[in-house]
C-alpha positions as CSV (number, residue, x, y, z in Angstrom):
1,M,-84.6,12.4,164.9
2,D,-83.7,11.4,161.3
3,I,-85.3,13.2,158.3
4,A,-84.8,12.0,154.8
5,V,-85.1,14.6,152.1
6,I,-85.6,13.4,148.5
7,G,-84.4,16.0,146.0
8,A,-81.9,18.8,146.4
9,G,-83.7,21.6,144.6
10,P,-84.3,25.0,146.3
11,A,-87.3,24.0,148.4
12,G,-85.7,20.8,149.7
13,L,-82.4,22.6,150.4
14,I,-84.1,25.4,152.3
15,A,-86.1,23.0,154.5
16,S,-82.9,21.0,155.1
17,K,-80.9,24.1,156.0
18,L,-83.5,25.2,158.5
19,L,-83.9,21.8,160.0
20,D,-80.1,21.2,160.1
21,R,-79.7,24.5,162.0
22,A,-82.3,23.2,164.5
23,G,-80.2,20.1,165.2
24,Y,-82.0,17.4,163.2
25,K,-80.1,14.7,161.3
26,I,-80.8,15.3,157.6
27,N,-80.2,12.7,154.9
28,I,-80.5,14.3,151.5
29,I,-80.7,12.2,148.4
30,E,-80.2,13.8,144.9
31,E,-80.5,11.7,141.7
32,H,-78.3,14.0,139.6
33,K,-74.5,14.2,139.8
34,T,-74.4,18.0,140.3
35,I,-76.5,20.3,142.5
36,G,-78.6,22.6,140.4
37,K,-78.1,20.7,137.1
38,P,-79.7,20.1,134.7
39,V,-81.3,23.5,134.7
40,S,-85.0,23.5,134.0
41,C,-86.0,27.1,134.9
42,S,-85.8,30.6,133.4
43,G,-83.8,31.7,136.5
44,L,-86.0,34.7,137.0
45,I,-86.9,35.2,140.7
46,G,-88.9,38.0,142.2
47,K,-87.7,40.6,144.7
48,D,-90.1,39.3,147.4
49,F,-88.0,36.1,147.6
50,F,-84.8,37.9,148.3
51,D,-86.5,40.3,150.8
52,H,-87.9,37.3,152.7
53,F,-84.9,35.0,152.7
54,K,-82.2,37.5,153.7
55,Q,-80.6,34.8,155.9
56,F,-79.2,33.1,152.8
57,D,-76.4,34.6,150.6
58,F,-77.3,34.5,146.9
59,E,-75.2,37.5,145.8
60,E,-72.8,35.5,143.6
61,S,-75.6,33.8,141.7
62,I,-77.3,37.1,140.6
63,K,-76.5,37.9,137.0
64,N,-78.9,40.8,136.2
65,R,-81.5,43.1,137.7
66,I,-84.9,43.4,136.0
67,D,-86.7,46.7,136.0
68,G,-90.0,45.7,134.3
69,A,-91.5,43.9,131.4
70,K,-92.8,44.5,127.9
71,I,-96.0,42.5,127.3
72,F,-97.0,41.5,123.8
73,L,-100.1,40.1,122.2
74,G,-99.1,39.8,118.5
75,T,-97.9,43.3,117.5
76,N,-99.8,45.0,120.3
77,S,-97.8,45.7,123.4
78,F,-97.3,47.8,126.6
79,E,-94.6,48.3,129.2
80,L,-94.6,47.8,132.9
81,K,-91.7,49.4,134.8
82,R,-90.6,48.8,138.4
83,K,-86.9,49.0,139.3
84,G,-85.6,45.7,140.8
85,V,-88.9,43.8,140.5
86,S,-86.9,40.6,139.9
87,F,-83.4,39.2,139.4
88,V,-81.9,36.8,136.9
89,V,-79.8,34.1,138.7
90,D,-77.5,31.4,137.7
91,R,-79.7,28.5,138.9
92,A,-76.8,26.1,139.4
93,M,-74.9,28.6,141.6
94,F,-78.2,29.6,143.3
95,D,-78.9,26.0,144.3
96,Q,-75.3,25.3,145.2
97,S,-75.2,28.2,147.6
98,L,-78.1,26.7,149.5
99,S,-76.3,23.3,149.6
100,N,-73.2,24.7,151.4
101,G,-72.7,22.9,154.7
102,L,-75.1,20.1,153.9
103,E,-74.2,16.5,153.3
104,I,-75.9,15.3,150.1
105,S,-75.7,11.9,148.5
106,L,-75.5,12.5,144.7
107,E,-76.4,10.1,141.9
108,E,-78.7,8.2,144.3
109,R,-82.3,7.6,143.0
110,F,-85.2,7.2,145.4
111,Q,-87.3,4.1,144.5
112,S,-89.9,3.6,147.3
113,F,-90.8,3.8,150.9
114,E,-92.9,1.8,153.4
115,R,-93.9,2.2,157.0
116,K,-92.9,-0.4,159.6
117,N,-93.5,-0.1,163.3
118,G,-93.4,3.7,163.4
119,I,-90.3,3.8,161.1
120,I,-90.2,4.7,157.4
121,S,-88.1,2.4,155.4
122,I,-86.5,3.9,152.3
123,K,-85.2,2.1,149.2
124,T,-82.9,3.7,146.7
125,N,-80.9,2.3,143.8
126,K,-77.9,2.1,146.2
127,R,-79.2,1.1,149.6
128,K,-82.0,0.7,152.1
129,F,-82.2,2.7,155.3
130,N,-84.7,3.9,157.9
131,T,-85.9,7.4,158.8
132,D,-88.4,9.0,161.1
133,L,-89.8,11.5,158.6
134,L,-89.7,11.7,154.8
135,I,-89.8,14.9,152.7
136,G,-90.6,14.3,149.1
137,S,-89.1,17.4,147.2
138,D,-88.3,15.3,144.2
139,G,-89.7,17.5,141.5
140,P,-92.6,17.5,139.0
141,S,-92.6,13.7,138.5
142,S,-92.2,12.9,142.2
143,R,-91.8,9.3,143.0
144,V,-92.8,10.0,146.6
145,R,-96.1,11.6,145.4
146,S,-96.9,8.8,143.0
147,Q,-96.7,6.2,145.7
148,E,-99.3,7.5,148.1
149,F,-100.8,10.9,147.1
150,D,-103.5,11.7,144.6
151,Y,-103.2,14.9,142.7
152,N,-105.4,16.6,140.1
153,M,-102.6,18.0,137.9
154,K,-101.3,18.5,134.5
155,H,-97.7,18.7,133.3
156,Y,-96.7,21.4,130.8
157,K,-93.5,21.1,128.8
158,G,-91.0,23.9,128.6
159,Y,-88.0,24.6,126.4
160,Q,-85.4,27.3,126.8
161,V,-82.1,28.4,125.1
162,R,-79.3,30.7,126.3
163,I,-78.2,32.5,123.2
164,K,-76.3,35.5,122.1
165,A,-78.5,38.1,120.4
166,D,-78.5,41.7,119.3
167,L,-81.5,42.9,121.3
168,D,-82.0,46.3,122.9
169,S,-83.7,45.0,126.1
170,N,-81.0,44.9,128.8
171,N,-83.2,45.2,131.9
172,L,-86.7,44.5,130.7
173,V,-88.2,41.0,130.2
174,E,-90.3,40.4,127.1
175,V,-93.5,38.3,127.5
176,H,-95.2,37.2,124.4
177,I,-98.6,35.8,125.1
178,Q,-99.0,32.5,123.4
179,R,-101.3,30.0,125.0
180,P,-101.3,27.8,127.0
181,F,-98.6,30.0,128.7
182,F,-96.3,32.5,126.9
183,T,-92.9,32.9,125.3
184,W,-90.3,34.9,127.2
185,I,-87.0,36.7,126.6
186,V,-85.0,37.3,129.8
187,P,-81.8,39.4,129.5
188,E,-79.1,37.6,131.4
189,G,-76.4,40.2,130.7
190,D,-73.3,40.5,128.5
191,G,-75.5,40.1,125.4
192,I,-76.9,36.7,126.4
193,F,-80.6,36.1,126.6
194,R,-82.7,33.3,127.9
195,I,-85.5,32.7,125.5
196,G,-88.1,30.0,126.2
197,T,-91.6,28.9,125.8
198,I,-94.2,26.4,127.2
199,S,-96.4,24.5,124.8
200,D,-97.4,21.1,123.6
201,S,-94.4,21.2,121.2
202,P,-92.1,23.8,122.9
203,K,-88.9,23.1,120.9
204,E,-90.7,23.6,117.6
205,S,-92.6,26.6,118.9
206,L,-89.4,28.2,120.2
207,Y,-87.3,27.8,117.1
208,R,-90.2,29.2,115.0
209,F,-90.2,32.3,117.4
210,L,-86.4,32.7,117.0
211,E,-86.7,32.6,113.2
212,E,-89.5,35.2,113.3
213,R,-87.3,37.4,115.4
214,G,-84.3,36.9,113.2
215,I,-82.2,35.3,116.0
216,K,-79.9,32.9,114.1
217,N,-77.0,32.3,116.5
218,A,-76.5,28.8,117.8
219,P,-77.6,28.3,121.4
220,I,-74.9,28.4,124.1
221,E,-77.0,26.1,126.2
222,I,-80.4,24.2,125.8
223,Q,-82.6,23.7,128.9
224,S,-85.9,21.9,129.2
225,G,-88.3,20.6,131.8
226,V,-91.9,20.2,132.9
227,I,-94.1,22.4,135.0
228,P,-96.6,20.7,137.4
229,I,-99.9,22.7,137.6
230,G,-102.6,21.4,140.0
231,K,-103.2,20.7,143.7
232,G,-103.6,17.9,146.2
233,I,-102.8,17.1,149.8
234,N,-99.2,17.5,151.0
235,Y,-99.0,15.5,154.2
236,R,-99.8,12.0,155.3
237,D,-98.5,10.2,158.4
238,R,-94.9,11.5,158.6
239,V,-94.5,11.9,154.9
240,F,-94.5,15.4,153.4
241,L,-94.6,16.8,149.9
242,L,-92.7,20.0,149.1
243,G,-92.0,22.3,146.1
244,D,-92.8,21.0,142.6
245,A,-93.7,17.6,144.1
246,A,-96.6,19.4,145.8
247,C,-97.5,21.6,142.9
248,Q,-96.4,24.7,144.9
249,V,-96.2,26.6,141.6
250,K,-97.8,29.8,140.3
251,P,-100.4,28.5,137.9
252,L,-100.3,31.6,135.6
253,S,-96.5,31.8,135.2
254,G,-95.2,28.4,136.2
255,G,-92.6,29.8,138.6
256,G,-92.1,27.8,141.7
257,V,-89.0,29.0,143.6
258,Y,-90.7,31.5,145.9
259,Y,-93.8,29.4,146.7
260,G,-91.7,26.3,147.3
261,A,-89.4,28.3,149.6
262,L,-92.3,29.7,151.7
263,A,-93.6,26.1,152.0
264,A,-90.2,24.9,153.0
265,E,-90.1,27.4,155.8
266,A,-93.6,26.4,156.9
267,L,-92.6,22.7,156.8
268,A,-89.5,23.3,158.9
269,N,-91.6,25.2,161.5
270,S,-94.1,22.4,161.6
271,I,-91.5,19.8,162.2
272,I,-89.6,21.8,164.8
273,S,-92.9,22.5,166.7
274,G,-93.8,18.8,166.5
275,R,-97.1,19.6,165.0
276,Y,-96.7,17.9,161.6
277,S,-100.3,18.3,160.6
278,S,-100.0,22.1,160.8
279,Y,-97.9,22.0,157.6
280,P,-101.0,21.9,155.3
281,Q,-102.7,24.7,157.3
282,L,-99.6,26.9,157.1
283,C,-99.4,26.3,153.3
284,K,-103.1,27.2,153.0
285,Q,-102.5,30.5,154.7
286,L,-99.4,31.3,152.7
287,I,-99.9,30.1,149.1
288,D,-102.9,27.8,148.7
289,K,-105.5,30.5,148.1
290,E,-103.2,32.1,145.5
291,I,-102.7,28.8,143.8
292,S,-106.4,27.8,143.8
293,R,-107.5,31.1,142.3
294,G,-104.6,31.0,139.8
295,L,-105.9,27.6,138.7
296,L,-109.3,29.0,138.0
297,L,-107.8,31.9,136.1
298,R,-105.6,29.5,134.1
299,K,-108.7,27.5,133.0
300,I,-110.4,30.7,131.9
301,Y,-107.3,32.0,130.1
302,E,-106.9,28.7,128.1
303,K,-110.6,28.9,127.1
304,L,-110.7,32.5,125.9
305,S,-111.2,32.9,122.1
306,D,-108.7,35.1,120.3
307,D,-111.1,38.0,120.2
308,E,-111.9,37.7,123.9
309,L,-108.2,37.5,124.7
310,R,-107.6,40.7,122.7
311,A,-110.4,42.5,124.6
312,V,-108.9,41.4,128.0
313,F,-105.4,42.5,126.8
314,D,-106.6,45.9,125.7
315,F,-108.3,46.5,129.1
316,I,-105.1,45.5,131.0
317,K,-103.0,47.7,128.7
318,S,-105.3,50.6,129.5
319,K,-104.7,50.0,133.2
320,K,-100.9,49.7,133.1
321,H,-100.6,52.7,135.4
322,I,-102.4,50.6,138.1
323,L,-100.2,47.6,137.5
324,N,-97.0,49.8,137.8
325,K,-98.1,50.8,141.3
326,S,-99.8,47.7,142.7
327,G,-98.9,44.7,140.4
328,S,-97.1,41.8,142.1
329,F,-94.5,39.5,140.5
330,D,-95.6,36.6,142.7
331,E,-99.2,37.2,143.7
332,H,-101.1,37.2,140.5
333,Y,-104.6,37.1,141.9
334,K,-103.9,40.1,144.0
335,T,-102.7,41.9,140.9
336,I,-105.9,41.1,139.1
337,I,-108.0,42.2,142.1
338,S,-106.2,45.6,141.9
339,L,-107.8,46.1,138.5
340,T,-111.3,45.6,139.8
341,K,-111.3,49.1,141.3
342,D,-112.1,50.3,137.8
343,P,-115.8,49.8,137.0
344,K,-115.0,49.2,133.3
345,I,-113.9,45.7,134.3
346,F,-117.5,44.7,134.6
347,S,-117.7,44.9,130.8
348,L,-115.4,41.9,130.8
349,L,-117.6,39.8,133.1
350,P,-119.6,38.2,130.2
351,I,-116.3,37.2,128.5
352,F,-115.0,35.6,131.7
353,F,-118.3,33.9,132.3
354,K,-118.5,32.4,128.8
355,A,-114.9,31.2,129.1
356,Y,-115.6,29.7,132.5
357,L,-118.6,27.8,131.1
358,R,-116.3,26.3,128.5
359,T,-114.2,24.8,131.3
360,L,-117.1,22.8,132.7
C-alpha cells in the first residue's frame, strides 16, 4: 500500500517512521530545501515527549535542560521549579534525526488531490502520482486541509530571535504574560537566549520588550511563524490531517510537538490496523479533550480585564506550591483542575463567568 505524506515536520516524520517500519511504502513531500528549516518554534519540548518516544534518539539535538519557570505579570512574579521539566532542542537537528532512513522529496510543493476509482491522485509543482492514502501534515496553512476540511480556527503570529544576552537565568524559562499569549525567554546555553512573542504585531512587540530589558545585541538568528488554534475533523475517506494541519496544538501555549506526535502514533496504529476511522476516536481520547477545554480557557483569558487578570495571577501565585507538585507542562487543563482543590478558587468564579459572557 502506498501512503503519501505531505510535510516533513515532526508529526509527519513520526507517522512515516512508524509506517515505514510496518512495511508500507511512504512517499514524503517537503516544500523546503532542508528538513527542519526554516525554524518556526521556540524549541522547548516537555519531558513527557521524551519519556513517551524513547524509541527515537534525540540526544544530539538537546541543547539545555530546563528546571522550571519564572512567571511575570508586569513587575509581579513567582517561580515554579521542577528539575528536567522540559528541554531546549535544536529544532533542525531534532527534525533531521527523525528523517534518518526515510526518503524525502525536497523542494516539492503539494498543490491538490482528487479521488479516482478508489485511488487518490496527487498533483505537485513537479509531477502527478497516485497513492492509496494521503496524510496532510503540511503545517498551519495546510493545502490539504483547505481543499476539503472545514475548521473553526485562528492563526496567531509569532516572532523569535536567538540572541546573546547577559541574563542570569541559565535553566529557568521566563514567561511574561502579555495577551493574546505571552513573551518568553528560553535559555539555550552558552549565553544564547531564544526570546519571542505572539501578538498581532509580534516583531514590534518583541523589539520593544528587548529595549525595555536593555538587550541591545544584534540577533544571531530571526525566526517567525504562525500558530493554528482551533478544531475540526481530521479524517475523511482515506485522507488524514495531522499535526499543525489538524490544529493539534496546545491552545494556551501554542506548542504542538507533543500533541502532534501522539496523534502521529494514533494515526499509524489506525492505518496498520486497517481501521482508518478509528483515528479521530483515538485523538479524542488522547488530546481532543485537552484541546477543547484549552480553547475555552483561551477565550476566557483573552476577555479578562487587566484587573481580573491580576486577581487570577495573584491566586495562582499563592498556589505555586500546588503547581510545583502537580503542574503539567503539556496538560494545562489538568493543571488548572489541580487548583480547584482550594475552595478559595470559588472567589474567581464570577470573574470567569463575566469573561465567558464576553466571548458570546
